[in-house]
C-alpha positions in Angstrom: -7.3 4.2 -1.2 -4.3 5.6 0.7 -3.8 4.0 4.1 -4.2 6.4 7.0 -3.6 3.6 9.5 -1.7 0.4 8.7 -1.2 -2.7 10.8 1.5 -4.9 9.4 1.5 -8.5 10.7 0.9 -7.4 14.3 1.3 -9.8 17.2 1.1 -9.1 20.9 2.0 -11.3 23.8 1.6 -10.5 27.5 4.4 -11.9 29.7 4.2 -12.4 33.5 6.3 -14.4 35.8 3.7 -17.1 35.7 2.2 -17.1 32.2 2.6 -16.1 28.6 -0.7 -14.9 26.9 -0.9 -14.5 23.2 -3.4 -11.7 22.6 -3.1 -11.0 18.9 -1.6 -13.1 16.1 -0.6 -11.9 12.6 -3.1 -9.0 12.2 -2.8 -7.0 9.1 -5.2 -4.2 8.3 -5.3 -1.0 6.2 -7.7 1.9 7.1 -8.2 4.5 4.4 -8.2 8.2 5.1 -11.8 9.2 5.9 -12.9 5.6 6.2 -15.2 4.5 9.1 -14.5 0.9 10.1 -16.0 -1.2 13.0 -14.3 -4.1 14.7 -16.4 -6.8 16.3 -15.5 -10.0 18.2 -16.1 -11.9 21.4 -14.8 -10.5 24.7 -11.1 -11.0 25.1 -10.3 -11.3 21.4 -8.1 -8.2 21.4 -10.4 -5.5 19.9 -9.6 -2.8 22.4 -5.9 -3.9 22.3 -5.8 -3.0 18.6 -7.0 0.6 19.5 -4.3 0.9 22.1 -1.7 -0.2 19.6 -2.9 2.4 17.0 -2.9 5.1 19.7 0.7 4.3 20.7 -0.3 3.3 24.3 0.9 -0.3 23.7 3.7 -1.6 21.5 3.4 -4.8 19.5 5.7 -7.7 20.2 5.8 -8.3 16.5 5.0 -6.3 13.3 4.5 -2.6 13.0 1.8 0.1 13.3 2.0 3.0 10.9 0.0 6.3 10.7 0.4 8.3 7.5 3.2 5.9 6.6 5.3 6.6 9.7 5.8 4.0 12.5 3.9 4.7 15.7 6.4 5.0 18.6 4.1 6.5 21.3 0.9 8.6 21.8 0.2 11.1 19.0 -1.9 14.2 18.6 -3.2 12.6 15.4 -5.3 10.2 17.4 -8.3 11.0 19.6 -9.5 8.2 21.9 -13.1 8.0 23.2 -13.9 5.4 25.8 -17.1 3.6 27.0 -17.3 5.9 30.1 -17.2 9.6 29.5 -14.7 10.3 32.4 -15.8 13.9 32.7 -14.4 15.6 35.8 -17.4 16.5 38.0 -15.7 19.6 39.4 -15.1 21.1 36.0 -17.8 22.8 33.8 -18.6 21.2 30.5 -16.4 23.7 28.6 -13.6 23.2 31.1 -13.8 19.4 30.5 -13.7 19.9 26.7 -10.5 22.0 27.1 -8.5 19.3 29.0 -6.8 18.0 25.9 -5.5 21.3 24.7 -4.4 22.2 28.2 -2.4 18.9 28.5 -0.9 19.3 25.0 0.0 23.0 25.5 -2.0 24.3 22.6 -3.2 27.8 22.0 -5.9 28.1 24.7 -7.7 31.0 23.1 -8.1 29.1 19.8 -9.0 25.9 21.7 -11.7 27.7 23.7 -13.2 29.1 20.5 -13.2 25.6 19.0 -14.6 24.1 22.2 -17.5 26.5 22.3 -18.1 26.0 18.6 -18.2 22.2 19.0 -20.5 22.3 22.0 -22.9 24.6 20.1 -22.8 22.4 17.1 -23.6 19.3 19.1 -26.6 20.9 20.9 -24.8 21.8 24.1 -24.4 25.5 23.7 -26.7 26.3 26.5 -24.9 23.9 28.9 -21.3 25.3 28.5 -21.2 26.4 32.2 -23.1 23.4 33.6 -21.4 20.6 35.4 -21.5 17.0 34.2 -24.0 15.8 36.9 -26.5 18.2 35.4 -26.4 16.5 32.0 -28.2 13.4 30.7 -26.2 10.3 29.6 -26.4 11.2 26.0 -25.4 14.8 26.6 -22.4 13.6 28.6 -21.3 11.5 25.7 -21.7 14.4 23.3 -19.5 16.5 25.6 -16.9 13.7 25.7 -16.9 13.6 21.9 -16.4 17.4 21.8 -13.5 16.9 24.2 -12.0 14.3 21.9 -12.4 16.5 18.8 -11.1 19.7 20.5 -7.5 18.8 19.8 -8.4 18.3 16.1 -7.2 14.7 15.7 -7.3 13.1 12.3 -8.1 9.7 13.6 -10.9 8.8 16.1 -10.6 5.6 18.1 -14.0 4.7 19.7 -14.0 2.0 22.3 -17.7 1.0 22.8 -18.7 4.6 23.4 -22.4 3.9 23.6 -22.6 0.7 25.6 -23.3 2.4 28.9 -26.4 4.1 27.5 -30.0 3.0 27.3 -31.2 1.6 23.9 -33.2 4.6 22.8 -30.3 7.0 23.6 -27.8 4.7 21.8 -29.9 4.8 18.6 -30.2 8.5 18.7 -26.5 9.1 19.5 -25.3 6.7 16.8 -27.1 8.8 14.2 -25.7 12.0 15.7 -22.1 10.8 16.1 -22.0 9.2 12.7 -23.1 12.4 11.0 -20.7 14.5 13.0 -17.7 12.3 12.2 -18.5 12.0 8.5 -19.0 15.8 8.3 -15.6 16.3 10.0 -14.1 13.8 7.5 -12.4 11.8 10.3 -10.9 8.4 10.0 -12.8 6.3 12.5 -12.1 2.9 14.1 -15.0 1.8 16.2 -14.8 -1.2 18.6 -18.2 -2.6 19.5 -19.8 -5.9 20.7 -23.0 -4.8 19.0 -23.3 -6.2 15.5 -26.3 -3.9 14.6 -24.2 -0.9 15.6 -21.3 -2.0 13.5 -23.3 -2.7 10.4 -25.4 0.5 10.6 -22.5 2.9 11.2 -19.4 1.5 9.4 -18.2 1.5 5.8 -16.5 -1.8 6.6 -16.8 -4.4 9.4 -13.8 -6.4 10.6 -14.6 -9.7 12.4 -12.1 -10.9 14.9 -11.5 -14.5 15.9 -11.3 -15.8 19.5 -8.0 -15.2 21.3 -5.4 -15.1 20.0 -7.2 -12.5 17.9 -6.9 -12.7 14.1 -8.9 -11.1 11.4 -11.5 -13.8 10.5 -13.5 -11.8 7.9 -14.1 -8.4 6.4 -17.4 -7.0 5.1 -17.7 -3.9 2.9 -21.1 -2.5 3.9 -23.3 -1.1 1.1 -27.0 -0.4 0.9 -28.3 -0.5 -2.6 -31.7 1.0 -1.7 -30.0 4.1 -0.4 -29.3 5.3 -3.9 -25.5 5.3 -3.5 -25.6 7.5 -0.4 -24.8 6.3 3.1 -28.1 6.1 5.1 -28.1 7.3 8.7 -27.6 4.4 11.2 -31.3 4.2 12.2 -32.5 4.1 8.6 -29.7 1.6 7.7 -31.2 -0.9 10.2 -34.4 -1.0 8.0 -32.6 -1.6 4.7 -33.0 -5.1 3.2 -29.2 -5.8 3.2 -29.0 -5.1 7.0 -30.4 -8.5 8.1 -28.1 -10.4 5.7 -25.0 -8.7 7.1 -26.1 -9.2 10.6 -26.8 -13.0 10.2 -23.5 -13.5 8.4 -21.4 -11.8 11.0 -23.3 -13.4 13.8 -22.4 -16.8 12.4 -18.8 -15.8 12.0 -18.6 -14.8 15.7 -19.4 -18.4 16.7 -21.5 -17.3 19.7 -23.4 -20.5 20.5 -25.0 -21.8 23.6 -22.8 -24.2 25.4 -19.5 -22.7 24.2 
């Protein structure tokens, strides 16, 4: 599989006048075009930092980040970044929020508007184009945020715990929706999550990070034999026999024990 994203022996240290913190150590990872991977690990292990490195927001202190074989030297249109909070502007309509990226990047606004309307309709928000964010539910706001992220047509989606602020029922429903959307759009996806169930049910591959300094401790290719060779939706995947085995293995690798 051709690497869409490549991390080559990445390390990252934060320097202040008082301390030197090693955040990441010798991280190497390839993500194939169209692959959906999830990264799990304890808080502070560098999961979100990896996303910032891929996005070009941070620069590594060692190693290299490549997208399509080219070194990442700064933020790129190829990457779309979706955060835990939707960060919709309350004074702008839903469609106006979706069009923020094209406005900032100086894209053709007529074409962007057409794509924004199309995305909102596709994601069940066609009737809410002229509404304001406070008039939407939490799940609807996150779908609007996804439409905003996709409106600039990025090849790579970086998702930083995008469902963690939602209630459990909404998270389950939205995981199904978002997974189907991104696979249909044939995007390369890197999901950071603290939720093992979410990672196993959504991703093609799960990367387990060690405690800080973050390193790749384990990788798991996620397959479900009972699904007949097709990828089940996340909700159904949670009921496949392999799901519990993946969960238990990853839980053990995270070393989350009482008293630690």
